[in-house]
MMTF fields as JSON, N, C-alpha, C and O atoms, coordinates in Angstrom:
{
  "mmtfVersion": "1.0.0",
  "mmtfProducer": "UNKNOWN",
  "numBonds": 511,
  "numAtoms": 512,
  "numGroups": 128,
  "numChains": 1,
  "numModels": 1,
  "chainsPerModel": [1],
  "groupsPerChain": [128],
  "chainIdList": ["A"],
  "bondAtomList": [4, 2, 8, 6, 12, 10, 16, 14, 20, 18, 24, 22, 28, 26, 32, 30, 36, 34, 40, 38, 44, 42, 48, 46, 52, 50, 56, 54, 60, 58, 64, 62, 68, 66, 72, 70, 76, 74, 80, 78, 84, 82, 88, 86, 92, 90, 96, 94, 100, 98, 104, 102, 108, 106, 112, 110, 116, 114, 120, 118, 124, 122, 128, 126, 132, 130, 136, 134, 140, 138, 144, 142, 148, 146, 152, 150, 156, 154, 160, 158, 164, 162, 168, 166, 172, 170, 176, 174, 180, 178, 184, 182, 188, 186, 192, 190, 196, 194, 200, 198, 204, 202, 208, 206, 212, 210, 216, 214, 220, 218, 224, 222, 228, 226, 232, 230, 236, 234, 240, 238, 244, 242, 248, 246, 252, 250, 256, 254, 260, 258, 264, 262, 268, 266, 272, 270, 276, 274, 280, 278, 284, 282, 288, 286, 292, 290, 296, 294, 300, 298, 304, 302, 308, 306, 312, 310, 316, 314, 320, 318, 324, 322, 328, 326, 332, 330, 336, 334, 340, 338, 344, 342, 348, 346, 352, 350, 356, 354, 360, 358, 364, 362, 368, 366, 372, 370, 376, 374, 380, 378, 384, 382, 388, 386, 392, 390, 396, 394, 400, 398, 404, 402, 408, 406, 412, 410, 416, 414, 420, 418, 424, 422, 428, 426, 432, 430, 436, 434, 440, 438, 444, 442, 448, 446, 452, 450, 456, 454, 460, 458, 464, 462, 468, 466, 472, 470, 476, 474, 480, 478, 484, 482, 488, 486, 492, 490, 496, 494, 500, 498, 504, 502, 508, 506],
  "bondOrderList": [1, 1, 1, 1, 1, 1, 1, 1, 1, 1, 1, 1, 1, 1, 1, 1, 1, 1, 1, 1, 1, 1, 1, 1, 1, 1, 1, 1, 1, 1, 1, 1, 1, 1, 1, 1, 1, 1, 1, 1, 1, 1, 1, 1, 1, 1, 1, 1, 1, 1, 1, 1, 1, 1, 1, 1, 1, 1, 1, 1, 1, 1, 1, 1, 1, 1, 1, 1, 1, 1, 1, 1, 1, 1, 1, 1, 1, 1, 1, 1, 1, 1, 1, 1, 1, 1, 1, 1, 1, 1, 1, 1, 1, 1, 1, 1, 1, 1, 1, 1, 1, 1, 1, 1, 1, 1, 1, 1, 1, 1, 1, 1, 1, 1, 1, 1, 1, 1, 1, 1, 1, 1, 1, 1, 1, 1, 1],
  "groupList": [{"groupName": "UNK", "atomNameList": ["N", "CA", "C", "O"], "elementList": ["N", "C", "C", "O"], "formalChargeList": [0, 0, 0, 0], "bondAtomList": [1, 0, 2, 1, 3, 2], "bondOrderList": [1, 1, 2], "singleLetterCode": "X", "chemCompType": "L-PEPTIDE LINKING"}],
  "groupTypeList": [0, 0, 0, 0, 0, 0, 0, 0, 0, 0, 0, 0, 0, 0, 0, 0, 0, 0, 0, 0, 0, 0, 0, 0, 0, 0, 0, 0, 0, 0, 0, 0, 0, 0, 0, 0, 0, 0, 0, 0, 0, 0, 0, 0, 0, 0, 0, 0, 0, 0, 0, 0, 0, 0, 0, 0, 0, 0, 0, 0, 0, 0, 0, 0, 0, 0, 0, 0, 0, 0, 0, 0, 0, 0, 0, 0, 0, 0, 0, 0, 0, 0, 0, 0, 0, 0, 0, 0, 0, 0, 0, 0, 0, 0, 0, 0, 0, 0, 0, 0, 0, 0, 0, 0, 0, 0, 0, 0, 0, 0, 0, 0, 0, 0, 0, 0, 0, 0, 0, 0, 0, 0, 0, 0, 0, 0, 0, 0],
  "groupIdList": [1, 2, 3, 4, 5, 6, 7, 8, 9, 10, 11, 12, 13, 14, 15, 16, 17, 18, 19, 20, 21, 22, 23, 24, 25, 26, 27, 28, 29, 30, 31, 32, 33, 34, 35, 36, 37, 38, 39, 40, 41, 42, 43, 44, 45, 46, 47, 48, 49, 50, 51, 52, 53, 54, 55, 56, 57, 58, 59, 60, 61, 62, 63, 64, 65, 66, 67, 68, 69, 70, 71, 72, 73, 74, 75, 76, 77, 78, 79, 80, 81, 82, 83, 84, 85, 86, 87, 88, 89, 90, 91, 92, 93, 94, 95, 96, 97, 98, 99, 100, 101, 102, 103, 104, 105, 106, 107, 108, 109, 110, 111, 112, 113, 114, 115, 116, 117, 118, 119, 120, 121, 122, 123, 124, 125, 126, 127, 128],
  "secStructList": [7, 2, 2, 2, 2, 2, 2, 2, 2, 6, 1, 2, 2, 2, 2, 2, 2, 2, 2, 2, 2, 2, 2, 2, 2, 2, 2, 2, 2, 2, 2, 2, 2, 0, 0, 0, 0, 0, 0, 2, 2, 2, 2, 2, 2, 2, 6, 6, 1, 7, 7, 4, 4, 4, 7, 7, 3, 3, 3, 6, 6, 3, 3, 3, 7, 2, 2, 2, 2, 2, 2, 2, 2, 2, 2, 2, 2, 2, 2, 2, 2, 2, 2, 2, 2, 2, 2, 2, 2, 2, 2, 2, 2, 2, 2, 2, 2, 2, 2, 1, 7, 7, 7, 7, 7, 7, 7, 7, 2, 2, 2, 2, 2, 2, 2, 2, 2, 2, 2, 2, 2, 2, 2, 2, 2, 2, 2, 7],
  "xCoordList": [-17.899, -17.434, -16.048, -15.785, -15.175, -13.834, -13.921, -13.176, -14.847, -15.002, -15.457, -14.982, -16.388, -16.859, -15.739, -15.583, -14.949, -13.829, -12.803, -12.287, -12.513, -11.544, -12.034, -11.251, -13.323, -13.883, -13.801, -13.51, -14.059, -13.975, -12.538, -12.264, -11.627, -10.24, -9.528, -8.587, -9.963, -9.285, -9.976, -9.599, -10.983, -11.609, -10.579, -9.667, -10.727, -9.79, -9.69, -8.593, -10.82, -10.81, -10.033, -9.307, -10.171, -9.476, -7.975, -7.18, -7.588, -6.165, -5.6, -4.487, -6.335, -5.875, -5.707, -4.743, -6.643, -6.563, -5.343, -4.629, -5.099, -3.938, -2.642, -1.731, -2.563, -1.364, -1.209, -0.097, -2.314, -2.268, -1.784, -1.021, -2.225, -1.798, -0.294, 0.412, 0.186, 1.611, 2.453, 3.448, 2.054, 2.796, 2.695, 3.671, 1.523, 1.354, 2.264, 2.83, 2.407, 3.314, 4.756, 5.488, 5.158, 6.525, 6.728, 7.776, 5.739, 5.831, 5.896, 6.621, 5.135, 5.166, 6.545, 6.992, 7.223, 8.581, 9.538, 10.399, 9.384, 10.249, 10.044, 11.008, 8.774, 8.483, 8.919, 9.426, 8.733, 9.181, 10.688, 11.189, 11.408, 12.858, 13.231, 14.162, 12.515, 12.77, 12.595, 13.422, 11.521, 11.245, 12.272, 12.858, 12.491, 13.361, 14.841, 15.597, 15.264, 16.698, 17.199, 18.399, 16.304, 16.761, 16.131, 16.841, 14.807, 14.139, 14.314, 14.669, 14.073, 14.186, 15.627, 15.814, 16.653, 18.006, 18.27, 19.011, 17.659, 17.796, 17.128, 17.655, 15.968, 15.323, 16.197, 16.249, 16.884, 17.789, 18.914, 19.287, 19.457, 20.538, 20.027, 20.673, 18.87, 18.304, 17.871, 18.053, 17.296, 16.783, 17.834, 17.495, 19.073, 20.128, 20.317, 20.804, 19.949, 20.187, 19.11, 19.314, 17.969, 16.876, 16.048, 15.442, 16.021, 15.225, 13.817, 13.637, 12.836, 11.46, 11.026, 10.229, 11.546, 11.13, 11.57, 11.013, 12.551, 13.045, 12.258, 12.485, 11.346, 10.567, 9.506, 8.649, 9.581, 8.62, 8.238, 8.931, 7.126, 6.693, 6.397, 5.593, 7.048, 6.877, 6.184, 6.564, 5.171, 4.453, 4.251, 3.476, 4.919, 4.848, 5.438, 6.575, 4.666, 5.112, 4.69, 5.035, 3.954, 3.448, 4.368, 4.884, 4.549, 5.359, 4.51, 3.908, 4.478, 3.738, 4.757, 5.53, 4.75, 5.706, 5.131, 4.793, 5.024, 4.428, 5.368, 4.914, 6.638, 7.588, 7.324, 7.431, 6.984, 6.658, 5.406, 5.326, 4.43, 3.221, 3.55, 3.066, 4.366, 4.753, 5.483, 5.256, 6.353, 7.084, 6.108, 6.268, 5.107, 4.113, 3.28, 2.967, 2.921, 2.158, 2.984, 2.465, 4.246, 5.117, 5.271, 5.211, 5.469, 5.553, 4.287, 4.354, 3.142, 1.866, 1.777, 1.408, 2.116, 2.016, 2.99, 2.644, 4.179, 5.15, 4.694, 4.78, 4.218, 3.755, 2.526, 2.448, 1.574, 0.375, 0.716, 0.122, 1.657, 2.074, 2.774, 2.579, 3.587, 4.264, 3.26, 3.39, 2.268, 1.238, 0.442, 0.097, 0.155, -0.542, 0.243, -0.328, 1.551, 2.377, 2.41, 2.372, 2.481, 2.519, 1.218, 1.249, 0.088, -1.212, -1.405, -1.949, -0.962, -1.078, -0.245, -0.687, 0.952, 1.79, 1.155, 1.185, 0.58, -0.103, -1.313, -1.56, -2.055, -3.219, -2.788, -3.458, -1.678, -1.18, -0.776, -1.056, -0.121, 0.254, -0.981, -1.014, -1.989, -3.217, -3.934, -4.457, -3.964, -4.604, -3.865, -4.495, -2.537, -1.776, -2.135, -2.248, -2.317, -2.699, -4.082, -4.312, -4.997, -6.366, -6.421, -7.278, -5.535, -5.578, -4.983, -5.156, -4.291, -3.712, -4.829, -5.768, -4.726, -5.784, -5.716, -4.645, -6.887, -6.948, -6.591, -7.288, -5.523, -5.081, -5.794, -5.686, -6.523, -7.218, -6.2, -5.133, -6.526, -5.595, -5.433, -6.33, -4.296, -4.043, -5.037, -5.389, -5.489, -6.462, -5.831, -4.647, -6.652, -6.185, -6.065, -6.509, -5.466, -5.317, -6.672, -6.851, -7.615, -8.958, -9.601, -10.226, -9.44, -10.026, -9.376, -10.064, -8.07, -7.38, -7.901, -8.176, -8.038, -8.556, -9.984, -10.319, -10.821, -12.205, -12.273, -13.108, -11.411, -11.374, -10.962, -11.544, -9.965, -9.524, -10.643, -10.858, -11.347, -12.469, -13.548, -14.084, -13.871, -14.886, -14.477, -15.279, -13.219, -12.739, -12.773, -13.131, -12.404, -12.453, -13.893, -14.151, -14.815, -16.223, -16.742, -17.504, -16.333, -16.748, -16.187, -16.897, -14.933, -14.312, -14.997, -15.242, -15.313, -15.966, -17.361, -17.784, -18.068, -19.417, -19.373, -20.243, -18.38, -18.251, -17.834, -18.196, -17.082, -16.603, -17.746, -17.637, -18.801, -19.923, -20.779, -21.773],
  "yCoordList": [21.167, 19.798, 19.766, 18.887, 20.692, 20.753, 20.989, 20.387, 21.879, 22.168, 20.934, 20.666, 20.178, 18.955, 17.939, 17.305, 17.784, 16.844, 17.282, 16.458, 18.572, 19.103, 18.865, 18.471, 19.099, 18.873, 17.394, 17.059, 16.511, 15.076, 14.638, 13.904, 15.083, 14.641, 15.167, 14.542, 16.288, 16.874, 16.569, 17.117, 15.703, 15.281, 14.531, 13.913, 14.587, 13.919, 12.422, 11.864, 11.761, 10.317, 9.912, 8.918, 10.662, 10.319, 10.518, 9.694, 11.606, 11.836, 10.778, 10.3, 10.403, 9.351, 8.027, 7.295, 7.733, 6.51, 6.528, 5.531, 7.65, 7.753, 7.579, 6.882, 8.207, 8.07, 6.621, 6.094, 5.977, 4.579, 3.664, 2.731, 3.927, 3.109, 3.279, 2.302, 4.512, 4.765, 4.101, 3.438, 4.28, 3.666, 2.141, 1.441, 1.626, 0.179, -0.386, -1.466, 0.345, -0.108, -0.15, -1.1, 0.893, 0.925, -0.18, -0.825, -0.403, -1.456, -2.818, -3.706, -2.984, -4.238, -4.525, -5.673, -3.492, -3.675, -4.09, -4.947, -3.478, -3.829, -5.283, -6.022, -5.695, -7.064, -8.053, -9.127, -7.716, -8.595, -8.777, -9.881, -7.704, -7.806, -8.658, -9.46, -8.49, -9.306, -10.786, -11.616, -11.103, -12.502, -13.028, -14.09, -12.273, -12.757, -12.723, -13.581, -11.741, -11.552, -12.073, -12.288, -12.278, -12.711, -14.05, -15.003, -14.114, -15.3, -16.52, -17.597, -16.368, -17.525, -18.044, -19.26, -17.184, -17.747, -18.541, -19.524, -18.111, -18.898, -20.263, -21.27, -20.298, -21.583, -22.451, -23.668, -21.835, -22.601, -23.219, -24.372, -22.447, -22.967, -24.113, -25.154, -23.912, -24.931, -26.16, -27.294, -25.924, -27.02, -27.727, -28.567, -27.414, -28.113, -27.613, -28.355, -26.388, -25.799, -26.092, -25.844, -26.613, -26.907, -25.645, -25.155, -25.119, -23.936, -24.398, -25.235, -23.858, -24.278, -24.025, -24.782, -22.97, -22.632, -23.701, -23.796, -24.49, -25.534, -26.837, -27.753, -26.936, -28.162, -28.256, -27.382, -29.315, -29.524, -30.999, -31.871, -31.239, -32.602, -32.669, -31.895, -33.593, -33.7, -35.017, -36.085, -34.901, -36.075, -35.888, -35.03, -36.658, -36.511, -35.174, -34.851, -34.411, -33.083, -31.972, -30.808, -32.323, -31.32, -31.218, -32.215, -29.996, -29.748, -28.989, -27.962, -29.513, -28.888, -28.216, -28.89, -26.889, -26.117, -25.856, -24.721, -26.889, -26.728, -25.979, -25.435, -25.941, -25.197, -23.702, -23.024, -23.187, -21.765, -21.455, -20.418, -22.376, -22.191, -22.193, -21.339, -23.143, -23.194, -21.916, -21.395, -21.421, -20.179, -19.012, -18.186, -18.941, -17.877, -17.976, -16.959, -19.194, -19.387, -18.949, -18.272, -19.319, -18.909, -17.391, -16.775, -16.781, -15.323, -14.669, -13.688, -15.229, -14.68, -14.712, -13.719, -15.861, -15.963, -15.029, -14.437, -14.889, -13.992, -12.545, -11.777, -12.17, -10.798, -10.509, -9.45, -11.43, -11.19, -11.128, -10.333, -11.946, -11.892, -10.569, -9.99, -10.09, -8.806, -7.671, -6.796, -7.684, -6.647, -6.743, -5.721, -7.962, -8.153, -7.523, -6.81, -7.784, -7.212, -5.688, -5.005, -5.155, -3.711, -3.065, -2.064, -3.635, -3.086, -3.233, -2.338, -4.352, -4.568, -3.528, -3.002, -3.231, -2.212, -0.834, -0.089, -0.491, 0.798, 0.878, 1.918, -0.209, -0.226, -0.044, 0.645, -0.657, -0.525, 0.918, 1.439, 1.561, 2.96, 3.844, 4.775, 3.556, 4.35, 4.201, 5.179, 2.962, 2.742, 3.486, 3.995, 3.556, 4.283, 5.757, 6.392, 6.308, 7.715, 7.951, 8.951, 7.032, 7.178, 6.967, 7.546, 6.161, 5.828, 6.918, 6.884, 7.875, 8.943, 9.711, 10.171, 9.851, 10.583, 12.073, 12.652, 12.655, 14.091, 14.833, 14.723, 15.572, 16.354, 17.698, 18.422, 18.037, 19.32, 20.457, 20.351, 21.521, 22.638, 23.292, 23.233, 23.904, 24.59, 25.737, 26.385, 25.985, 27.069, 28.425, 28.656, 29.299, 30.652, 31.447, 31.005, 32.61, 33.47, 33.858, 33.926, 34.109, 34.477, 33.337, 33.555, 32.113, 30.965, 30.758, 30.435, 30.939, 30.8, 31.843, 31.518, 33.093, 34.147, 33.865, 34.037, 33.434, 33.123, 31.965, 31.978, 30.973, 29.856, 30.336, 29.927, 31.196, 31.742, 32.549, 32.447, 33.345, 34.14, 33.207, 33.436, 32.174, 31.209, 30.568, 30.464, 30.14, 29.503, 30.469, 30.073, 31.737, 32.737, 32.984, 33.14, 33.019, 33.214, 32.029, 32.218, 30.807, 29.627, 29.694, 29.416, 30.056, 30.156, 31.213, 31.007, 32.356, 33.442, 33.025, 33.384, 32.283, 31.829, 30.811, 30.821, 29.944, 28.931, 29.563, 29.07, 30.642, 31.292, 31.991, 32.18, 32.375, 33.088, 32.183, 32.611],
  "zCoordList": [-24.494, -24.392, -23.732, -22.91, -24.071, -23.485, -21.978, -21.205, -21.56, -20.135, -19.373, -18.269, -19.972, -19.325, -19.193, -18.149, -20.271, -20.217, -19.171, -18.416, -19.133, -18.169, -16.745, -15.88, -16.492, -15.164, -14.786, -13.638, -15.753, -15.507, -15.261, -14.312, -16.108, -16.037, -14.793, -14.306, -14.29, -13.144, -11.821, -10.785, -11.844, -10.598, -9.78, -10.328, -8.478, -7.584, -7.833, -7.797, -8.085, -8.275, -9.514, -9.49, -10.589, -11.825, -11.647, -12.098, -10.992, -10.753, -9.82, -10.039, -8.79, -7.881, -8.629, -8.404, -9.509, -10.291, -11.2, -11.3, -11.861, -12.749, -11.965, -12.41, -10.81, -9.977, -9.528, -9.509, -9.168, -8.759, -9.871, -9.622, -11.1, -12.24, -12.48, -12.731, -12.401, -12.623, -11.539, -11.836, -10.291, -9.187, -9.271, -9.004, -9.638, -9.79, -10.867, -10.702, -11.977, -13.038, -12.565, -12.845, -11.844, -11.32, -10.284, -10.267, -9.424, -8.42, -9.098, -8.649, -10.182, -10.934, -11.502, -11.502, -11.986, -12.511, -11.397, -11.596, -10.231, -9.1, -8.701, -8.5, -8.587, -8.174, -9.25, -8.925, -10.512, -11.594, -11.552, -11.766, -11.28, -11.159, -9.95, -10.022, -8.844, -7.659, -7.984, -7.607, -8.68, -9.023, -10.012, -9.804, -11.101, -12.171, -11.848, -12.305, -11.066, -10.839, -9.501, -9.335, -8.55, -7.226, -6.817, -6.495, -6.833, -6.291, -7.202, -6.722, -8.492, -9.385, -9.479, -9.527, -9.507, -9.455, -8.175, -8.192, -7.062, -5.831, -5.986, -5.513, -6.646, -6.918, -7.808, -7.631, -8.764, -9.628, -8.81, -9.029, -7.863, -7.03, -6.153, -6.042, -5.537, -4.654, -5.45, -5.007, -6.629, -7.441, -8.272, -9.105, -8.068, -8.802, -10.213, -11.066, -10.482, -11.799, -12.827, -14.015, -12.399, -13.329, -13.505, -12.552, -14.723, -15.034, -15.39, -16.274, -14.708, -14.955, -16.392, -16.946, -16.991, -18.355, -19.357, -20.45, -18.991, -19.906, -19.803, -20.594, -18.853, -18.676, -19.772, -19.904, -20.54, -21.635, -21.701, -21.178, -22.351, -22.627, -24.121, -24.64, -24.797, -26.241, -26.567, -26.088, -27.385, -27.864, -29.364, -29.786, -30.138, -31.587, -31.998, -31.654, -32.727, -33.162, -32.199, -32.404, -31.166, -30.225, -29.005, -28.498, -28.565, -27.37, -26.361, -26.675, -25.157, -24.066, -23.143, -22.463, -23.128, -22.319, -20.926, -20.593, -20.131, -18.804, -17.858, -16.851, -18.155, -17.321, -17.362, -16.34, -18.526, -18.657, -17.826, -17.167, -17.87, -17.068, -15.577, -14.834, -15.139, -13.732, -13.314, -12.222, -14.181, -13.897, -13.742, -12.843, -14.607, -14.541, -13.263, -12.645, -12.869, -11.631, -10.428, -9.541, -10.384, -9.278, -9.264, -8.2, -10.434, -10.522, -9.965, -9.225, -10.332, -9.861, -8.345, -7.717, -7.754, -6.293, -5.59, -4.567, -6.11, -5.488, -5.624, -4.666, -6.787, -7.007, -6.14, -5.517, -6.096, -5.294, -3.809, -3.082, -3.341, -1.94, -1.642, -0.573, -2.581, -2.398, -2.296, -1.44, -3.159, -3.129, -1.819, -1.225, -1.376, -0.106, 1.042, 1.868, 1.098, 2.157, 2.069, 3.092, 0.847, 0.642, 1.131, 1.847, 0.746, 1.154, 2.66, 3.308, 3.216, 4.662, 5.412, 6.433, 4.914, 5.537, 5.478, 6.458, 4.331, 4.204, 5.14, 5.75, 5.251, 6.144, 7.595, 8.365, 7.961, 9.327, 9.615, 10.695, 8.655, 8.827, 8.936, 9.741, 8.132, 8.145, 9.484, 10.017, 10.042, 11.333, 12.439, 13.366, 12.355, 13.367, 13.341, 14.39, 12.134, 12.023, 12.612, 13.292, 12.351, 12.858, 14.367, 15.034, 14.912, 16.332, 17.217, 18.435, 16.627, 17.435, 18.129, 17.48, 19.461, 20.163, 19.834, 19.653, 19.768, 19.513, 20.791, 21.8, 20.742, 21.89, 21.84, 20.85, 22.905, 22.87, 22.852, 23.457, 22.17, 22.104, 23.475, 24.317, 23.678, 24.953, 25.095, 24.11, 26.327, 26.513, 26.206, 26.449, 25.671, 25.373, 26.662, 27.722, 26.564, 27.749, 28.317, 29.533, 27.434, 27.889, 28.667, 29.704, 28.155, 28.837, 30.203, 31.171, 30.29, 31.569, 32.558, 33.713, 32.113, 32.983, 33.427, 34.599, 32.5, 32.858, 33.855, 34.759, 33.7, 34.635, 36.023, 37.027, 36.074, 37.363, 38.023, 39.231, 37.233, 37.77, 38.299, 39.384, 37.558, 37.999, 39.318, 40.246, 39.389, 40.621, 41.795, 42.904, 41.573, 42.641, 43.095, 44.289, 42.159, 42.515, 43.332, 44.28, 42.971, 43.729, 45.141, 46.108, 45.262, 46.595, 47.428, 48.617, 46.812, 47.509, 47.964, 49.063, 47.145, 47.461, 48.603, 49.474, 48.605, 49.64, 50.971, 52.039, 50.898, 52.114, 52.837, 54.049, 52.203, 52.823, 53.556, 54.142]
}
């Protein structure tokens, strides 16, 4: 059972997935900081200091915190757009790698000699 688990856990796909989850978590923290520490304060400055999280609607004893919902929706769009740009950039880099033409290797000394012999034989045949 241990051997089967080890074979499963060490497969390339599982390791790639684990690395992707770790990098995704770190990327999520970066984007969350971008949204919370840079973009939303800019919205506060532009919006005249109105914090979306403070927007509420009260009716009787019930409070509807629609500002928190709006903040979450804005966070979602910013995070999804950031991920879109990141994936688009990676795809562009990958296409550049694939688009590189395959340069044939330089001929070996033997190939150069054989080519010269072939050319000399052709010249000799044409001269007759």
